[in-house]
C-alpha positions in Angstrom: -19.8 -36.3 -6.7 -16.0 -36.4 -6.7 -14.5 -36.6 -10.1 -12.7 -39.9 -9.5 -16.1 -41.6 -8.9 -17.5 -40.1 -12.0 -14.6 -41.4 -13.9 -15.0 -44.9 -12.4 -18.7 -45.1 -13.1 -18.4 -43.9 -16.7 -15.4 -46.0 -17.7 -17.0 -49.0 -16.1 -20.0 -48.5 -18.3 -17.7 -48.2 -21.3 -15.7 -51.4 -20.7 -18.9 -53.3 -19.8 -20.4 -52.4 -23.2 -17.2 -53.3 -25.1 -16.8 -56.6 -23.3 -20.5 -57.5 -23.5 -20.6 -57.0 -27.3 -17.5 -59.1 -27.7 -19.5 -62.2 -26.5 -23.1 -61.3 -27.0 -23.2 -62.6 -30.5 -21.7 -66.0 -29.6 -25.0 -67.3 -28.1 -27.3 -65.3 -30.5 -25.6 -66.5 -33.7 -28.3 -69.1 -34.5 -31.0 -66.4 -34.4 -28.8 -63.9 -36.3 -28.1 -66.3 -39.2 -31.8 -67.4 -39.3 -32.7 -63.8 -39.4 -30.6 -63.0 -42.5 -31.4 -66.4 -44.1 -27.9 -68.0 -44.1 -26.8 -71.5 -43.1 -23.5 -70.8 -41.3 -22.6 -74.5 -41.5 -22.8 -74.9 -45.2 -19.4 -75.7 -46.7 -18.8 -72.2 -48.1 -20.2 -70.3 -45.1 -18.1 -71.3 -42.1 -15.9 -68.3 -42.8 -18.8 -66.0 -42.1 -19.3 -67.8 -38.8 -15.7 -67.5 -37.7 -15.4 -63.8 -38.7 -18.7 -63.0 -36.9 -17.1 -64.3 -33.7 -13.4 -63.4 -34.2 -13.5 -60.2 -36.2 -14.4 -58.1 -33.2 -11.7 -59.7 -31.0 -9.0 -59.5 -33.7 -9.6 -55.8 -34.3 -9.4 -55.1 -30.6 -6.1 -57.0 -30.3 -4.6 -55.0 -33.2 -5.7 -51.5 -32.4 -5.7 -51.0 -28.7 -2.0 -50.1 -28.5 -2.2 -47.6 -31.3 -5.3 -46.0 -29.8 -3.7 -45.9 -26.3 -0.7 -44.2 -27.7 -2.9 -41.7 -29.6 -4.6 -41.0 -26.2 -1.2 -40.1 -24.7 -0.5 -37.8 -27.6 -3.9 -36.0 -28.1 -5.8 -36.6 -24.9 -7.1 -39.8 -23.3 -10.6 -38.4 -22.7 -10.9 -37.2 -26.3 -10.1 -40.7 -27.6 -12.4 -42.3 -25.0 -15.3 -39.9 -26.0 -14.8 -40.6 -29.7 -14.9 -44.3 -28.8 -18.4 -44.0 -27.4 -19.6 -42.1 -30.6 -18.1 -44.7 -33.0 -19.5 -47.6 -30.9 -23.0 -46.1 -30.7 -23.1 -45.4 -34.5 -22.0 -48.9 -35.4 -24.6 -50.4 -33.0 -27.3 -48.5 -34.9 -26.0 -49.6 -38.2 -25.9 -53.3 -37.1 -29.5 -53.3 -36.0 -30.7 -52.1 -39.5 -29.0 -54.7 -41.7 -30.7 -54.1 -45.1 -29.3 -57.2 -46.9 -30.0 -60.9 -46.9 -27.9 -64.1 -46.9 -24.2 -63.5 -47.7 -24.7 -59.7 -48.1 -26.3 -59.5 -44.7 -23.5 -61.4 -43.1 -20.9 -59.1 -44.7 -22.8 -56.0 -43.5 -22.8 -57.4 -40.0 -19.1 -58.4 -40.1 -18.1 -55.0 -41.5 -20.0 -53.0 -38.9 -18.8 -55.3 -36.1 -15.3 -54.3 -37.2 -16.3 -50.6 -36.9 -17.9 -51.3 -33.5 -14.7 -53.0 -32.4 -12.8 -49.8 -33.3 -15.0 -47.8 -30.9 -14.7 -50.5 -28.3 -10.9 -50.4 -28.6 -10.9 -46.7 -28.0 -12.9 -47.3 -24.8 -10.8 -50.2 -23.6 -7.4 -48.6 -24.5 -8.0 -45.4 -22.5 -10.3 -46.4 -19.6 -7.5 -47.8 -17.4 -5.3 -44.7 -18.1 -8.2 -42.3 -17.2 -8.7 -44.2 -13.9 -5.0 -44.2 -13.1 -5.0 -40.5 -13.6 -8.1 -39.9 -11.5 -7.3 -42.1 -8.5 -4.4 -41.8 -6.0 -2.0 -44.7 -5.7 -3.6 -46.0 -2.5 -7.0 -46.4 -4.2 -6.1 -47.5 -7.7 -6.3 -51.2 -7.0 -9.9 -50.9 -6.0 -10.9 -48.7 -8.9 -9.1 -50.7 -11.5 -10.4 -53.9 -9.9 -14.0 -52.7 -10.3 -13.3 -51.7 -13.9 -11.4 -54.9 -14.9 -13.7 -57.3 -13.2 -16.7 -55.6 -14.9 -15.0 -56.2 -18.3 -14.3 -59.8 -17.5 -17.8 -60.4 -16.1 -19.2 -58.7 -19.2 -17.7 -61.4 -21.4 -19.8 -64.0 -19.6 -22.9 -61.8 -19.0 -23.0 -61.3 -22.8 -23.7 -65.0 -23.2 -26.9 -64.7 -21.1 -28.0 -61.3 -22.5 -27.5 -62.6 -26.0 -29.5 -65.7 -25.4 -32.4 -63.7 -23.8 -32.5 -61.0 -26.5 -32.2 -63.5 -29.4 -35.5 -65.1 -28.1 -37.2 -61.7 -28.8 -35.6 -60.7 -32.1 -32.1 -61.1 -33.5 -31.8 -57.3 -34.0 -32.4 -56.7 -30.3 -28.9 -58.1 -29.8 -27.6 -54.9 -31.3 -30.4 -52.6 -30.2 -29.4 -53.0 -26.6 -26.1 -51.2 -27.1 -27.7 -48.1 -28.6 -29.3 -46.4 -25.5 -26.4 -47.2 -23.3 -24.0 -45.9 -26.0 -25.9 -42.6 -26.3 -26.1 -42.3 -22.5 -22.3 -43.0 -22.2 -21.5 -40.5 -25.0 -23.4 -37.6 -23.5 -22.2 -38.4 -20.0 -18.5 -38.8 -20.9 -18.5 -35.6 -23.0 -20.2 -33.6 -20.2 -18.3 -35.0 -17.2 -14.8 -36.3 -18.0 -11.8 -34.0 -18.2 -8.2 -34.4 -19.1 -6.2 -34.8 -15.9 -2.9 -35.9 -17.5 -1.1 -33.6 -19.9 -1.1 -34.8 -23.6 2.4 -35.4 -24.9 2.4 -34.3 -28.5 4.8 -36.2 -30.7 5.1 -37.4 -34.3 2.9 -40.4 -35.2 5.0 -43.5 -35.5 3.6 -44.6 -38.9 6.2 -47.4 -39.4 5.4 -48.9 -36.0 1.6 -48.6 -36.4 1.5 -50.2 -39.9 3.9 -53.0 -39.1 2.2 -53.9 -35.8 -1.3 -53.7 -37.2 -0.4 -55.7 -40.3 1.7 -58.3 -38.5 -0.8 -58.9 -35.7 -3.7 -59.1 -38.1 -1.8 -61.5 -40.4 -0.8 -63.8 -37.5 -4.2 -63.9 -35.8 -6.1 -64.2 -39.1 -3.9 -67.1 -40.2 -4.5 -68.8 -36.8 -8.3 -68.3 -37.4 -8.1 -70.0 -40.8 -6.0 -72.8 -39.3 -9.2 -74.0 -37.6 -10.9 -74.7 -40.9 -10.3 -77.9 -42.8 -8.0 -77.9 -45.8 -7.8 -80.6 -48.4 -8.3 -83.9 -46.7 -7.0 -82.7 -43.3 -9.3 -81.9 -40.4 -7.6 -78.5 -39.8 -5.9 -76.0 -42.0 -2.4 -75.9 -40.4 -0.9 -77.4 -43.6 -2.6 -74.8 -45.8 0.1 -72.7 -47.6 -1.9 -69.5 -47.0 -2.1 -70.2 -43.3 1.6 -71.0 -43.1 2.4 -67.9 -45.2 0.2 -65.7 -43.0 1.9 -66.9 -39.9 5.4 -66.4 -41.4 4.5 -62.9 -42.7 3.0 -62.0 -39.3 6.1 -63.0 -37.5 8.4 -61.2 -39.9 6.4 -58.0 -39.7 6.4 -58.1 -35.9 10.2 -58.6 -35.9 10.4 -55.6 -38.2 8.1 -53.7 -35.8 10.5 -54.4 -32.9 13.5 -53.1 -35.0 11.5 -49.9 -35.8 10.4 -49.3 -32.3 13.9 -49.5 -31.0 15.1 -46.7 -33.3 12.3 -44.1 -33.6 12.3 -41.1 -31.3 8.6 -41.5 -30.3 7.7 -45.2 -30.6 4.1 -46.4 -30.6 5.0 -49.4 -28.4 7.2 -48.4 -25.5 9.6 -51.4 -25.4 11.5 -49.6 -22.6 8.5 -50.4 -20.3 9.5 -54.0 -20.3 12.5 -53.0 -18.2 10.0 -52.5 -15.4 9.7 -55.9 -13.8 6.2 -55.3 -12.5 5.0 -54.3 -16.0 6.7 -57.2 -17.9 5.8 -59.9 -15.4 2.2 -58.7 -15.2 1.7 -58.7 -18.9 3.2 -62.2 -19.4 0.9 -63.5 -16.7 -2.1 -61.7 -18.3 -1.4 -63.2 -21.7 -1.2 -66.7 -20.5 -4.3 -66.3 -18.3 -6.2 -64.8 -21.2 -5.3 -67.8 -23.4 -6.4 -70.3 -20.7 -9.6 -68.3 -20.0 -10.6 -68.1 -23.6 -10.2 -71.8 -24.1 -12.2 -72.5 -21.0 -15.1 -70.3 -22.2 -15.5 -72.0 -25.6 -14.9 -75.5 -24.4 -17.5 -75.1 -21.6 -20.1 -73.8 -24.0 -19.6 -76.8 -26.3 -19.6 -79.2 -23.4 -22.9 -77.8 -22.1 -24.6 -77.3 -25.5 -23.4 -80.4 -27.3 -23.6 -82.9 -24.5 -24.8 -82.1 -21.0 -27.9 -80.0 -21.7 -29.3 -82.4 -24.3 -28.7 -85.3 -22.0 -30.8 -83.5 -19.4 -33.8 -83.0 -21.6 -33.1 -79.6 -23.2 -33.8 -79.2 -26.9 -30.8 -78.3 -29.0 -32.5 -75.0 -29.9 -32.7 -74.0 -26.3 -29.1 -74.9 -25.3 -27.4 -71.6 -26.2 -29.5 -69.6 -23.7 -29.3 -72.3 -21.0 -25.6 -72.7 -21.4 -25.2 -69.0 -20.6 -27.4 -69.4 -17.5 -25.5 -72.5 -16.3 -22.2 -70.5 -16.6 -23.4 -67.7 -14.3 -21.5 -69.1 -11.2 -18.3 -68.2 -13.0 -19.5 -64.5 -13.2 -20.5 -64.6 -9.6 -17.0 -65.6 -8.6 -15.6 -62.7 -10.6 -17.9 -60.2 -9.0 -17.3 -61.4 -5.5 -13.5 -61.6 -5.7 -12.6 -58.7 -8.0 -13.4 -55.6 -6.0 -12.2 -57.2 -2.7 -8.9 -58.3 -4.1 -8.4 -54.9 -5.8 -8.9 -53.2 -2.4 -6.6 -55.6 -0.7 -3.9 -55.1 -3.3 -3.8 -51.4 -2.4 -2.6 -52.5 1.0 -0.5 -55.6 0.4 0.5 -55.4 -3.2 -0.4 -57.6 -6.2 1.9 -60.5 -5.8 0.2 -62.7 -3.1 -3.3 -62.1 -4.4 -2.6 -62.5 -8.2 -0.4 -65.5 -7.7 -2.8 -67.2 -5.3 -5.7 -66.5 -7.7 -3.8 -68.2 -10.6 -3.2 -71.3 -8.5 -6.9 -71.5 -7.8 -7.6 -71.2 -11.5 -5.2 -74.1 -12.2 -6.9 -76.2 -9.4 -10.3 -75.5 -11.0 -9.0 -76.8 -14.4 -7.8 -80.0 -12.7 -11.2 -80.3 -11.0 -13.0 -80.0 -14.3 -10.8 -82.8 -15.7 -11.8 -85.1 -12.9 -15.6 -84.6 -13.6 -17.4 -87.2 -15.8 -18.8 -85.9 -19.1 -22.3 -86.2 -17.6 -21.4 -84.4 -14.4 -23.4 -83.5 -11.3 -24.2 -79.8 -11.7 -23.5 -78.7 -8.1 -19.8 -79.9 -8.4 -19.5 -78.2 -11.8 -20.9 -75.0 -10.5 -18.6 -75.1 -7.5 -15.6 -75.4 -9.8 -16.9 -72.5 -11.9 -17.1 -70.3 -8.7 -13.6 -71.4 -7.7 -12.3 -70.4 -11.2 -14.1 -67.1 -11.1 -12.8 -66.3 -7.7 -9.2 -67.1 -8.8 -9.5 -65.0 -12.0 -11.0 -62.1 -10.0 -8.1 -62.4 -7.5 -5.7 -62.2 -10.3 -7.2 -59.7 -12.7 -7.8 -56.7 -10.5 -4.4 -56.6 -8.6 -2.5 -57.4 -11.8 -4.1 -54.5 -13.7 -3.4 -52.2 -10.9 0.2 -53.3 -10.6 0.8 -52.9 -14.3 -0.8 -49.4 -14.5 0.8 -48.1 -11.3 4.3 -49.2 -12.5 4.6 -46.9 -15.5 5.3 -43.1 -15.9 2.3 -40.8 -16.0 2.9 -39.8 -19.6 2.9 -43.4 -20.8 -0.2 -44.6 -19.1 -2.3 -44.6 -22.3 0.1 -46.8 -24.3 0.6 -49.0 -21.2 -3.1 -49.5 -21.0 -3.2 -50.3 -24.7 -0.3 -52.8 -24.4 -2.0 -54.5 -21.5 -5.3 -54.8 -23.4 -3.4 -56.1 -26.5 -1.9 -59.0 -24.5 -5.3 -59.8 -23.1 -7.2 -59.6 -26.4 -4.5 -61.4 -28.3 -4.7 -64.2 -25.8 -8.4 -64.6 -26.4 -7.9 -64.8 -30.1 -5.0 -67.2 -29.8 -7.0 -69.4 -27.5 -9.7 -70.0 -30.0 -7.2 -71.1 -32.7 -5.1 -73.2 -30.4 -7.9 -74.9 -28.4 -10.3 -75.4 -31.2 -7.5 -77.0 -33.2 -6.6 -79.3 -30.3 -10.2 -80.3 -29.9 -10.7 -80.9 -33.7 -7.5 -82.9 -33.9 -8.7 -85.1 -31.0 -12.2 -85.6 -32.6 -10.6 -86.4 -35.9 -8.8 -89.5 -34.5 -11.9 -91.2 -33.0 -15.1 -89.6 -34.1 -15.3 -91.0 -37.7 -15.3 -94.6 -36.6 -17.7 -93.9 -33.7 -20.0 -92.0 -35.9 -20.0 -94.6 -38.7 -20.9 -97.5 -36.3 -23.5 -95.4 -34.5 -25.3 -94.3 -37.6 -25.3 -97.8 -39.2 -26.8 -99.2 -36.0 -29.9 -97.0 -36.6 -30.4 -98.0 -40.2 -28.3 -95.4 -42.1 -26.9 -97.0 -45.2 -23.1 -97.8 -44.9 -22.2 -95.5 -47.8 -24.1 -92.6 -46.3 -22.7 -93.2 -42.8 -19.1 -93.4 -44.2 -19.6 -90.2 -46.1 -21.0 -88.4 -43.1 -18.2 -89.7 -40.9 -15.6 -88.3 -43.3 -16.9 -84.7 -43.1 -14.7 -82.3 -41.2 -15.2 -82.5 -37.4 -15.2 -78.7 -37.2 -18.8 -78.8 -38.7 -19.9 -81.2 -36.0 -18.3 -79.0 -33.4 -19.8 -75.8 -34.7 -23.2 -77.4 -35.0 -23.1 -78.2 -31.3 -21.8 -74.7 -30.6 -24.7 -73.1 -32.4 -27.4 -75.1 -30.6 -28.2 -77.2 -33.8 -28.8 -81.0 -33.7 -25.5 -82.1 -35.3 -26.9 -85.4 -36.6 -29.9 -83.8 -38.2 -27.6 -81.3 -39.8 -25.2 -83.9 -41.1 -27.7 -86.3 -42.5 -30.2 -83.9 -43.9 -34.0 -84.2 -44.3 -33.8 -86.6 -47.3 -31.8 -89.3 -45.5 -33.8 -88.9 -42.3 -37.1 -89.3 -44.3 -35.9 -92.7 -45.6 -35.4 -94.2 -42.1 -37.8 -96.0 -39.8 -39.7 -93.7 -37.4 -38.0 -95.3 -34.4 -34.5 -94.8 -35.9 -35.3 -91.3 -37.0 -36.5 -90.4 -33.5 -33.4 -91.9 -31.9 -31.0 -90.2 -34.2 -32.5 -86.7 -33.8 -33.3 -87.1 -30.1 -31.3 -85.5 -27.3 -29.4 -88.6 -26.3 -27.8 -90.1 -29.5 -25.3 -87.4 -30.4 -24.2 -86.6 -26.8 -23.6 -90.2 -26.0 -21.9 -90.8 -29.3 -19.5 -87.9 -29.0 -18.9 -88.0 -25.2 -15.8 -90.3 -25.4 -14.0 -88.4 -28.2 -15.0 -85.1 -26.7 -13.7 -86.0 -23.3 -10.4 -87.0 -24.8 -10.0 -83.6 -26.4 -11.2 -81.9 -23.3 -8.4 -83.6 -21.3 -5.8 -82.2 -23.7 -7.3 -78.7 -23.7 -7.8 -78.3 -19.9 -4.4 -79.9 -19.2 -2.8 -77.3 -21.4 -4.9 -74.5 -19.8 -3.9 -75.7 -16.3 -0.2 -75.7 -17.3 -0.6 -72.1 -18.6 -2.2 -71.0 -15.3 0.8 -72.5 -13.4 3.3 -70.8 -15.6 1.4 -67.5 -15.3 1.5 -67.9 -11.5 5.3 -68.3 -11.7 5.5 -65.1 -13.8 3.3 -63.3 -11.3 5.6 -64.3 -8.4 8.5 -62.8 -10.3 6.9 -59.4 -10.4 8.7 -58.3 -7.1 7.4 -56.4 -4.2 4.8 -53.6 -4.5 6.0 -50.9 -6.9 4.4 -47.6 -7.6 6.0 -45.3 -10.2 6.0 -41.7 -9.0 7.4 -38.6 -10.7 10.5 -39.1 -8.5 10.7 -42.8 -9.5 10.1 -43.8 -5.9 9.4 -47.3 -4.8 7.1 -48.4 -2.1 8.0 -51.8 -0.8 6.0 -53.7 1.7 
């Protein structure tokens, strides 16, 4: 088999594993927390829940540029192979959690961080390895397969996590072990360095300020979701504001350092290449919009639509993943085809057209009622998946083909950083928008609804004043929010008919559908606007441009 196909198949396995594990725990969180004996919705435990979801994403956002740069310096294949080793070892450790309750959660969060380091090594260097292996006229196809596999893995992880969690929560982590070992042996035996490593001094100042600044900023945004004092969110928390301020200052200092050192970690000069700069701006905005869509659709399905259609709350995580499969189908259909076509016609028409389809899909979702007909919903998911597939593959190919050979590792890391940062930002931004929307109307709606079913006024008022984020996360975890908020003691004191009505599948979805739809309108309107702005950025990338050793341009 030709080396380029070996490189494509191996790196596709690597990015699939990395992306799959980024989302596989989202659906399986209820089983994981039951397995370690911890209630994630208890007042002091929401932090464990957030870090289980966001820790992996945050580490990938922080480290991919550094690891891409180290790949340029010491060998992309070496860094990639090491990524498989680290990822596999962390997967083994995750599946043998020896602790219980809070200790068990900390063990999982810690090893998820280590696993994310391995995943970052895979992600940061895979696109560079492919760009080295494939000629310019085939890169779009190769990077398209690779990139679409990564995006599809984010949604396939929802289904795989739900299926494995039904067997055993540890199986969620076991599944990565055999594939990790296979990938490790295969990559060590088959991959080789095509590019020449460019040895240079490690830019410690740039590495430290970038890692600290990005981590501070994203961590502060994460804590901004949580309530503070009497507020529904934590954006007034001094620690959140201080973290954002410190992150911004450190990143400004990082920019100063990178403009002055001889061998910078972050090649700011690459932004002078129009195809590189425009492609990354479009990727960041698209990643924010996509991340918001993923989490909002999960809550929509699990908290409202599936219970209204007869699914028990405990079953909704798995079925939400299954009902989102049309999105993955759209990715898989459009990605490789658009990557192939971009090799002939350039990225601009396909990527820009795809983003306009994404914006149209968001507007279509806005037009649906909360209790939507599923065929219309599925059709809009397919449309969004096709649009994202049309954008992702050509955009990645255009970014990677526009940079000098010796800077492909750092360019791949920079591209992945924008994409991963967008996902982390989307959770903070869109969850905050949704929580703020719920906070304005949910308390009154919840109070009147509970009192109508015999809940004492004082209890109903107290429940209604609890942070909306708890209600949101309860639906996200496939837990009956009303049963969680009232507790067994209050429910035991109610008439059987009222207790059955409150804990049934219809009360909470109908109660929250109005406030939720109001928040959904805000979120999807913002996401559609981001997709349009990303399309404008994509249009500005210029004609097809492929960087060659002679700095030649190919315009078509």
